[in-house]
C-alpha positions as CSV (number, residue, x, y, z in Angstrom):
1,M,0.0,0.0,0.0
2,I,1.3,3.4,-0.9
3,G,-0.3,6.7,-0.1
4,C,0.0,10.4,0.7
5,V,-1.3,12.5,3.5
6,M,-1.6,16.2,2.7
7,T,-2.2,19.0,5.1
8,N,-2.3,22.8,4.9
9,A,-1.0,23.0,8.5
10,T,2.4,24.4,9.3
11,F,4.8,22.0,11.1
12,P,8.6,21.7,11.2
13,K,10.2,18.8,9.4
14,A,10.5,16.6,12.5
15,K,6.8,16.9,13.1
16,M,6.0,16.1,9.5
17,N,8.1,12.9,9.8
18,K,6.3,12.0,13.0
19,L,2.9,12.6,11.2
20,A,4.0,10.2,8.4
21,D,4.8,7.6,11.1
22,I,1.6,8.1,13.0
23,S,-0.5,8.0,9.8
24,H,0.6,4.3,9.5
25,N,-1.9,3.6,12.3
26,G,-4.6,4.1,9.7
27,I,-3.1,1.3,7.7
28,A,-3.1,-0.9,10.7
29,R,-6.7,-0.1,11.5
30,A,-7.9,-1.0,8.0
31,I,-5.6,-3.8,6.9
32,R,-4.8,-7.0,8.9
33,P,-2.2,-8.1,8.9
34,S,-0.3,-4.9,8.1
35,H,3.3,-3.9,8.0
36,T,4.6,-7.4,7.4
37,T,8.0,-8.1,6.0
38,Y,6.4,-9.0,2.6
39,D,4.6,-5.7,1.9
40,G,5.8,-2.2,1.2
41,D,3.4,-0.1,3.2
42,T,4.5,3.5,2.6
43,L,3.0,6.9,3.4
44,F,4.3,10.3,2.4
45,V,3.3,13.6,4.0
46,L,3.0,16.9,2.2
47,G,2.5,20.2,3.9
48,A,1.3,23.5,2.4
49,N,2.3,25.6,5.4
50,Q,-0.8,27.8,5.3
51,I,-2.3,27.6,8.8
52,E,-1.4,27.0,12.4
53,A,-2.9,23.8,13.8
54,S,-2.7,21.4,16.7
55,F,-0.4,18.5,15.8
56,E,-2.5,16.1,17.9
57,A,-5.7,17.1,16.0
58,V,-4.0,16.8,12.6
59,S,-2.6,13.4,13.6
60,I,-6.0,12.0,14.7
61,L,-7.5,13.3,11.4
62,A,-4.7,11.8,9.3
63,V,-5.1,8.3,10.8
64,E,-8.8,8.4,10.2
65,A,-8.4,9.7,6.6
66,V,-5.9,6.9,5.8
67,R,-8.3,4.3,7.2
68,R,-11.3,5.6,5.3
69,A,-9.3,6.0,2.1
70,I,-8.3,2.3,2.2
71,I,-11.8,1.2,2.9
72,A,-13.2,3.4,0.1
73,G,-10.5,2.2,-2.3
74,T,-11.3,-1.4,-1.5
75,K,-15.1,-1.0,-2.0
76,T,-14.7,0.8,-5.3
77,A,-12.0,-1.3,-6.9
78,A,-12.8,-3.3,-10.0
79,T,-12.0,-6.9,-10.6
80,Y,-8.7,-7.3,-12.6
81,G,-8.2,-10.6,-14.4
82,D,-8.4,-13.4,-11.8
83,Y,-8.2,-11.0,-8.9
84,L,-11.8,-10.5,-7.6
85,A,-12.7,-7.1,-6.3
86,Y,-14.6,-6.7,-3.0
87,Q,-17.8,-5.8,-4.8
88,D,-17.7,-9.1,-6.8
89,V,-17.2,-11.4,-3.9
Protein backbone atom coordinates (compact mmCIF):
# COMPACT_ATOMS: atom_id res chain seq x y z
CA MET A 1 0.00 0.00 0.00
CA ILE A 2 1.30 3.43 -0.87
CA GLY A 3 -0.34 6.73 -0.06
CA CYS A 4 0.05 10.39 0.69
CA VAL A 5 -1.32 12.50 3.54
CA MET A 6 -1.59 16.18 2.66
CA THR A 7 -2.21 19.02 5.09
CA ASN A 8 -2.31 22.78 4.94
CA ALA A 9 -0.99 22.97 8.51
CA THR A 10 2.43 24.39 9.33
CA PHE A 11 4.77 21.96 11.10
CA PRO A 12 8.56 21.65 11.24
CA LYS A 13 10.24 18.82 9.36
CA ALA A 14 10.52 16.61 12.46
CA LYS A 15 6.78 16.88 13.11
CA MET A 16 6.01 16.06 9.47
CA ASN A 17 8.14 12.92 9.78
CA LYS A 18 6.26 12.02 12.95
CA LEU A 19 2.94 12.62 11.17
CA ALA A 20 3.96 10.17 8.45
CA ASP A 21 4.84 7.63 11.13
CA ILE A 22 1.58 8.14 13.04
CA SER A 23 -0.47 7.98 9.83
CA HIS A 24 0.57 4.34 9.47
CA ASN A 25 -1.90 3.60 12.27
CA GLY A 26 -4.62 4.14 9.67
CA ILE A 27 -3.14 1.28 7.66
CA ALA A 28 -3.09 -0.93 10.75
CA ARG A 29 -6.73 -0.10 11.48
CA ALA A 30 -7.88 -0.99 7.95
CA ILE A 31 -5.60 -3.85 6.85
CA ARG A 32 -4.85 -6.97 8.86
CA PRO A 33 -2.16 -8.08 8.86
CA SER A 34 -0.31 -4.89 8.05
CA HIS A 35 3.34 -3.92 8.05
CA THR A 36 4.61 -7.41 7.40
CA THR A 37 8.04 -8.15 5.97
CA TYR A 38 6.35 -9.02 2.65
CA ASP A 39 4.64 -5.71 1.90
CA GLY A 40 5.79 -2.20 1.17
CA ASP A 41 3.38 -0.10 3.21
CA THR A 42 4.51 3.48 2.63
CA LEU A 43 2.97 6.86 3.40
CA PHE A 44 4.31 10.26 2.43
CA VAL A 45 3.26 13.56 4.01
CA LEU A 46 3.05 16.89 2.19
CA GLY A 47 2.45 20.21 3.91
CA ALA A 48 1.32 23.51 2.39
CA ASN A 49 2.31 25.58 5.44
CA GLN A 50 -0.78 27.78 5.28
CA ILE A 51 -2.32 27.60 8.76
CA GLU A 52 -1.38 26.95 12.37
CA ALA A 53 -2.95 23.78 13.76
CA SER A 54 -2.72 21.39 16.66
CA PHE A 55 -0.37 18.54 15.81
CA GLU A 56 -2.48 16.13 17.85
CA ALA A 57 -5.66 17.09 15.99
CA VAL A 58 -4.01 16.75 12.59
CA SER A 59 -2.55 13.38 13.62
CA ILE A 60 -5.95 12.03 14.65
CA LEU A 61 -7.53 13.25 11.42
CA ALA A 62 -4.70 11.81 9.31
CA VAL A 63 -5.08 8.34 10.83
CA GLU A 64 -8.83 8.37 10.19
CA ALA A 65 -8.38 9.73 6.65
CA VAL A 66 -5.93 6.94 5.78
CA ARG A 67 -8.28 4.30 7.23
CA ARG A 68 -11.27 5.65 5.31
CA ALA A 69 -9.31 5.98 2.07
CA ILE A 70 -8.26 2.33 2.22
CA ILE A 71 -11.82 1.19 2.85
CA ALA A 72 -13.19 3.40 0.07
CA GLY A 73 -10.55 2.16 -2.35
CA THR A 74 -11.32 -1.45 -1.48
CA LYS A 75 -15.06 -0.97 -1.96
CA THR A 76 -14.74 0.83 -5.31
CA ALA A 77 -11.98 -1.27 -6.88
CA ALA A 78 -12.83 -3.32 -9.96
CA THR A 79 -11.99 -6.94 -10.62
CA TYR A 80 -8.74 -7.34 -12.56
CA GLY A 81 -8.22 -10.62 -14.36
CA ASP A 82 -8.44 -13.44 -11.85
CA TYR A 83 -8.22 -11.04 -8.89
CA LEU A 84 -11.77 -10.53 -7.64
CA ALA A 85 -12.73 -7.15 -6.25
CA TYR A 86 -14.59 -6.74 -2.97
CA GLN A 87 -17.79 -5.80 -4.82
CA ASP A 88 -17.69 -9.06 -6.82
CA VAL A 89 -17.23 -11.41 -3.87
